GUMI-436305 format. One record per residue (C-alpha): residue in three letters; x, y, z. Coordinates in steps of 0.5 Angstrom, whole numbers, plus 2048, in hexadecimal, padded with zeros to 3 digits. Each point is the difference from the previous one (the first is absolute). Layout:
BEGIN
ALAXYZ ...
***
This chain:
BEGIN
MET83381D783 LEU7FE806802 SER8008037F9 GLU7FC7FB7FE SER7FB800805 LEU7FF808800 THR7FF7FF7F8 LEU7FB7FB801 ASN7FC804806 TRP8018077FD VAL8007FF7F9 ILE7FD7FA7FD GLY7FB7FF805 PRO7FC806800 LEU8018007F8 LEU7FD7F9800 MET7FA802804 PHE7FF8067FC VAL8007FC7FA LEU7FB7FB803 ALA7FB805803 TRP7FF8037F9 GLY8007FA7FD PHE7FA7FD804 LEU7FD806803 GLY8018057FB ALA7F8801800 TYR800801807 PRO804805802 ASP7FF800808 LEU8017F9800 ARG8078017FC ASN802805805 GLY7FF7FC806 VAL8047FA7FC ILE8068057FE LEU800802808 ILE8017F9802 GLY8067FF7FA VAL804807803 ALA7FF7FD807 ARG8067FB801 CYS8007FB806 ILE804802806 ALA7FC7FB805 MET7FD7FA7FE VAL8067FE7FB ILE8047FE806 VAL7FA7FB802 TRP8007FD7F9 ASN808800800 ASN8007FC806 LEU7FB7FB7FE ALA8047FF7FA LYS8067FF804 GLY8038067FC ASP806804803 ASN7FD804806 GLU806805800 TRP7FF8027F9 ALA7F9801800 ALA801804806 ILE8058057FD LEU7FB8007F9 VAL7FA802805 ALA804805803 ILE8038037F9 ASN7F98007FE SER7FD803806 ILE8048067FE PHE7FF8007F9 GLN7F8800802 ILE800806804 LEU8048047FA MET7FD7FD7FA TYR7F97FE801 SER7FD8067FF VAL8048027FA LEU7FE7F97FD ALA7F9800802 TYR7FF8077FD PHE8047FF7FA TYR7FC7F97FE ILE7F9803802 THR8018077FD ILE8058017FB ALA8017F97FD SER7F97FE800 SER7FE8077FC TRP8057FE7FB ILE7FC7FA7FE SER7F9803801 GLY8028067FC SER7FD805806 SER804805804 GLN7FF7FD806 ILE7FD7F9801 VAL7FE801808 ASN800806805 ILE8067FD804 SER805805802 LEU8077FE802 ILE7FF803807 GLN7FA7FC802 VAL8047FA7FF ALA806802803 GLU7FC802806 SER7FD7F9801 VAL8077FD7FF ALA803804805 ILE7FA7FF805 TYR7FF7F87FF LEU8077FE7FE GLY805806803 ILE7FE801807 PRO8007F8801 PHE8078007FD PHE803806804 ALA7FD7FD806 GLY8047FA7FF ILE8068037FF ALA7FF804806 THR7FE7FA804 ARG8067FC7FE PHE805806802 TYR7FD802806 PHE7FE7FA804 PRO8077FC800 LYS803806803 THR7FB802805 LYS7FE7F9802 GLY8057FB7FE ARG8017FC7FA GLU7FE7FA804 TRP7F9803802 TYR7FF8037F9 GLU8017F97FC HIS7FD7FB805 LYS7FA805803 LEU7FE8057FB VAL8017FD7F9 PRO7FC7FA801 LYS7FA804803 LEU8018057FA GLY8017FA7FB HIS7F87FE801 THR7FE8077FE SER8018007F9 LEU7FC7F97FF ILE7FB803804 ALA7FF8067FC LEU8017FC7FA LEU7FA7FC802 PHE7FC806803 THR8018037F9 ILE7FE7FA7FC VAL7FA7FF804 VAL7FD807800 MET8018017F9 PHE7FC7F97FE LEU7FB802805 LEU7FF8077FC LYS8017FD7F9 GLY7FD7F9801 GLN7F98017FE TYR8038037F9 ILE8057FA7FF LEU7FA7FC801 SER7FB8047FB LEU8068027FB PRO8037F97FE LEU8028027F9 ASP804806803 VAL8037FC805 LEU8027FB7FA LEU8038067FC ILE804803805 ALA8037F9802 ILE8027FE7F9 PRO8058057FF LEU8037FF807 LEU8007F97FF ILE8048017FA TYR805805803 PHE8017FB806 VAL8027FB7FC ILE8048047FB MET804803805 PHE8027FA804 PHE8027FC7FB GLY8048057FC ALA803802807 PHE8027F9801 ALA8037FF7F9 LEU804806801 GLY8037FD807 LYS8017F97FD PHE8048047FA SER804804805 LYS8027FA804 LEU7FD803806 GLY7FE7F9803 TYR7F97FE802 LYS800804807 ARG8028077FD THR7FC7FE7F9 THR7F97FF805 ALA801806803 LEU8018047FA SER7FA7FD7FD PHE7FB801806 THR802807801 ALA7FF8017F8 ALA7F97FD800 SER7FD802806 ASN7FD807801 ASN7FE805806 PHE7F97FF800 GLU7FF804806 LEU8038067FE ALA7FC7FF7F9 ILE7FA800804 ALA802806805 VAL8018047FA ALA7FA7FE7FC VAL7FC802806 ALA803806802 VAL8008037F8 PHE7FA7FD7FD GLY7FC7FF806 LEU7FD7FA804 ALA7FB7FE7FB SER8048017FA GLN8017FB7FB GLU807801801 ALA8007FE807 PHE7FC7FA7FE ALA8057FE7FB ALA805800805 VAL7FD7FC805 ILE7FF7FA7FB GLY808800800 PRO8017FC806 LEU7FA7FC7FE ILE8047FE7FA GLU807801803 VAL8007FB806 PRO7FE7FA7FD VAL8048017FA MET807801804 ILE7FE7FA804 SER8007FC7FA LEU8068037FD VAL8047FE807 ASN7FE7F97FE VAL8028017F9 ALA807803802 PHE8017F9804 TRP7FF7FD7F9 LEU8048047FD ARG8067FF805 LYS7FF7F87FE LYS8008017F9 CYS8068067FF TYR8047FF806 LYS8047FA803 
***
């Protein structure tokens, strides 16, 4: 299952989003780059929520999220640079499709993903030894558990406040961004579910595999788009549309997962 998940998340997923971004946003390079940034950012947080709602295997989802977290730190900047600068130049014919450096993206990933990741590791090893496992699991962890949700809601609210006017005034651009994202989520979910069914993983592990493959880390995509291209950029605007599309689609796919369980599993 790990090999299937890694292939879906780090080979097929980014490539599929790249193809869809060029197919639907070929004439809009800024919006296209924002969508590519979403495709490269693999989900490492909300997938646990979707998987839990669909009664998937929570332990397997946690393992896949942990592995994707490591790969995210190592691969995001490389893949973002490759698809936006190198692969896009092959299609456009120009030597460099956009002025983005590997160092710029790597710095953004290190700040917005690396610091929290290593802070979590330090917390996990330090406090159980100094305060005891009982205090760590029943006092600290429940309090820290709310910070991720608060931070997520804060990010969404702030970005929508800043970009709300553009969303209302540019409905065509929103639609252009929404179409490849919607196609991507559907293809990745059903493709991963079919793979899980063919591999006889069982409903719970298949569901964990499917939501891990279909979801994206739009928080990281927004952060990188803002850091590299600027807050007022079209890339940041496209990244903000990501959660607007992903959240309702993932909730709908939870119901689809239950329907598939009735049809495909006894």
